[in-house]
C-alpha positions as CSV (number, residue, x, y, z in Angstrom):
1,M,-91.7,-24.5,88.3
2,K,-92.7,-25.8,91.7
3,R,-90.0,-25.6,94.3
4,V,-88.2,-28.9,94.9
5,S,-86.3,-29.4,98.1
6,D,-85.0,-32.9,97.4
7,P,-81.6,-32.5,95.6
8,E,-82.0,-36.0,94.0
9,I,-85.4,-35.1,92.5
10,R,-84.1,-31.8,91.2
11,K,-81.0,-33.4,89.7
12,R,-83.3,-36.0,88.0
13,Q,-85.5,-33.2,86.6
14,I,-82.5,-31.4,85.1
15,L,-81.1,-34.6,83.6
16,D,-84.4,-35.7,82.1
17,T,-85.1,-32.2,80.7
18,A,-81.6,-32.0,79.2
19,M,-82.0,-35.4,77.6
20,Q,-85.4,-34.4,76.1
21,L,-83.9,-31.2,74.7
22,F,-80.9,-33.1,73.4
23,Y,-83.3,-35.4,71.6
24,E,-85.4,-32.6,70.2
25,K,-82.7,-30.0,69.3
26,G,-79.5,-32.0,69.3
27,Y,-76.7,-32.0,71.9
28,E,-74.7,-29.3,70.2
29,N,-77.8,-27.0,69.8
30,T,-78.8,-27.3,73.5
31,S,-77.3,-25.1,76.1
32,M,-77.5,-25.1,79.9
33,E,-79.5,-21.9,79.5
34,D,-82.0,-23.8,77.4
35,I,-82.3,-26.5,80.0
36,A,-82.9,-23.9,82.8
37,R,-85.4,-22.1,80.7
38,E,-87.4,-25.3,80.0
39,L,-87.4,-26.0,83.8
40,H,-88.3,-22.3,84.6
41,V,-85.3,-22.0,86.9
42,V,-82.1,-19.9,86.8
43,K,-79.1,-21.3,84.9
44,G,-77.1,-21.3,88.1
45,L,-79.3,-24.0,89.5
46,C,-78.4,-26.3,86.7
47,Y,-74.7,-25.6,87.3
48,R,-75.2,-26.3,91.0
49,Y,-75.9,-30.0,90.1
50,F,-73.7,-30.3,87.0
51,D,-70.4,-28.5,86.3
52,S,-71.1,-28.5,82.6
53,K,-73.3,-29.8,79.9
54,Q,-70.7,-32.4,79.2
55,A,-70.7,-33.5,82.8
56,L,-74.5,-33.8,82.7
57,F,-74.3,-35.8,79.5
58,E,-71.7,-38.2,81.1
59,V,-74.1,-38.9,83.9
60,A,-76.8,-39.8,81.4
61,I,-74.4,-42.1,79.5
62,D,-73.4,-43.8,82.7
63,E,-77.0,-44.3,83.8
64,Y,-78.1,-45.6,80.4
65,T,-75.1,-48.0,80.4
66,I,-76.0,-49.5,83.7
67,E,-79.7,-49.8,82.8
68,C,-78.9,-51.6,79.6
69,A,-76.3,-53.8,81.3
70,Q,-78.7,-55.3,83.8
71,D,-80.0,-58.0,81.3
72,F,-76.4,-58.8,80.4
73,L,-75.4,-59.2,84.0
74,E,-78.1,-61.7,84.7
75,I,-77.0,-63.7,81.7
76,I,-73.3,-63.7,82.3
77,H,-73.7,-64.8,85.9
78,N,-76.1,-67.6,85.1
79,R,-73.8,-70.6,85.6
80,D,-76.6,-73.0,84.6
81,I,-75.8,-72.1,81.0
82,P,-72.4,-72.8,79.4
83,I,-70.2,-69.7,79.1
84,K,-70.2,-69.9,75.3
85,E,-74.0,-69.7,75.2
86,R,-74.0,-66.8,77.7
87,L,-71.5,-64.8,75.6
88,E,-73.5,-65.5,72.4
89,T,-76.7,-64.4,74.0
90,I,-75.1,-61.2,75.1
91,L,-73.9,-60.5,71.6
92,T,-77.3,-61.3,70.2
93,L,-78.9,-58.8,72.7
94,M,-76.4,-56.2,71.8
95,L,-77.1,-56.6,68.1
96,Q,-80.9,-56.5,68.7
97,P,-81.3,-54.2,71.7
98,K,-84.7,-54.0,73.4
99,E,-86.2,-50.6,73.5
100,K,-85.2,-50.2,77.1
101,G,-83.7,-47.5,79.3
102,R,-84.7,-44.0,80.1
103,Y,-82.7,-42.4,77.2
104,H,-83.1,-45.1,74.5
105,D,-84.7,-42.9,72.0
106,F,-81.9,-40.3,72.2
107,F,-79.0,-42.7,71.9
108,H,-80.6,-44.7,69.1
109,K,-81.8,-41.7,67.1
110,P,-80.3,-41.4,63.6
111,G,-77.5,-39.0,63.7
112,N,-76.4,-40.0,67.2
113,E,-74.2,-42.9,66.0
114,V,-71.0,-41.4,67.6
115,M,-72.8,-41.2,71.0
116,H,-74.1,-44.7,70.5
117,E,-70.5,-45.9,69.9
118,Q,-69.5,-44.1,73.1
119,I,-72.1,-46.1,75.0
120,A,-70.8,-49.4,73.3
121,V,-67.3,-48.7,74.7
122,K,-68.7,-47.9,78.2
123,M,-70.9,-51.0,78.1
124,C,-67.9,-53.2,77.3
125,K,-65.8,-51.5,80.1
126,Y,-68.7,-52.1,82.5
127,M,-69.1,-55.7,81.5
128,I,-65.4,-56.7,81.6
129,P,-65.1,-57.4,85.3
130,H,-68.2,-59.6,85.2
131,V,-67.0,-61.6,82.2
132,E,-63.6,-61.8,83.8
133,E,-65.1,-63.2,87.0
134,E,-66.8,-66.0,85.1
135,L,-63.7,-66.8,83.1
136,E,-61.6,-66.8,86.3
137,N,-64.0,-69.5,87.7
138,L,-63.5,-71.5,84.5
139,F,-59.7,-71.1,84.8
140,H,-59.7,-72.4,88.4
141,E,-61.9,-75.3,87.4
142,G,-59.3,-76.2,84.7
143,K,-61.8,-75.4,81.9
144,L,-60.1,-72.4,80.3
145,A,-57.4,-72.6,77.7
146,T,-55.8,-69.3,78.6
147,E,-54.0,-68.3,81.8
148,N,-55.1,-64.6,81.5
149,P,-58.9,-64.3,82.0
150,K,-58.7,-60.5,82.2
151,I,-57.2,-60.1,78.7
152,L,-59.6,-62.7,77.3
153,A,-62.5,-60.8,78.8
154,Q,-61.3,-57.6,77.3
155,F,-60.8,-59.2,73.9
156,L,-64.2,-60.8,73.9
157,M,-66.0,-57.6,75.0
158,Y,-64.2,-55.0,73.0
159,G,-64.1,-57.3,70.0
160,Q,-67.9,-57.2,69.9
161,I,-67.8,-53.6,69.0
162,G,-66.4,-54.4,65.5
163,I,-69.1,-57.1,65.1
164,W,-71.8,-54.6,66.0
165,Q,-70.6,-52.1,63.5
166,E,-70.3,-54.5,60.6
167,Y,-73.6,-54.3,58.7
168,E,-73.2,-56.7,55.8
169,E,-73.6,-60.0,57.6
170,P,-77.0,-61.1,59.1
171,I,-77.1,-61.2,62.9
172,E,-77.4,-65.0,62.9
173,I,-74.1,-65.4,60.9
174,K,-72.3,-62.9,63.2
175,V,-73.4,-64.8,66.3
176,Q,-72.5,-68.1,64.7
177,Q,-69.0,-66.9,63.8
178,F,-68.5,-65.3,67.2
179,G,-69.6,-68.6,68.8
180,K,-66.9,-70.5,66.8
181,I,-64.3,-68.0,68.0
182,I,-65.4,-68.4,71.6
183,K,-65.3,-72.1,71.3
184,D,-61.8,-72.0,70.0
185,L,-60.7,-69.7,72.7
186,L,-62.4,-71.4,75.6
187,D,-62.1,-75.1,74.8
188,R,-59.4,-76.9,76.6
């Protein structure tokens, strides 16, 4: 492989190659040696950028989470829309994700459900401060029934994971029921 002097470019090459191999062969069946061989570099070069295969994978999860969350952030911070509608829209997008993000195919591949759940938790954790900020604003305006916006943000975000994983109800029913819960929790 062509010599690359920019460490960020090399790191990106290693990450992208690893994710492609994880997709093709599976995470468990891919080694750092496989990644190095695919890149035509020595294995030590991969370890120079990532301490382990797990560390490399964690970076990929973090990047994918941030990429996917961008749409959610725009929605949650759009104060022209009532908070109930913003939260319902986020749930709808989570239930019907766009094919977006560098590693979408890997994380949504049949058999990778455990990894997808890992991302769901990271996504919630990433979103909580943003939802909390919006709830804090409502609290200060006297429009929030609870005095603890942080706990409510955690409840709303982590509570969505169970809704995502329940397959029997149609999406529209899930969003409608979630909307009723939000209304009950937020209406003062």
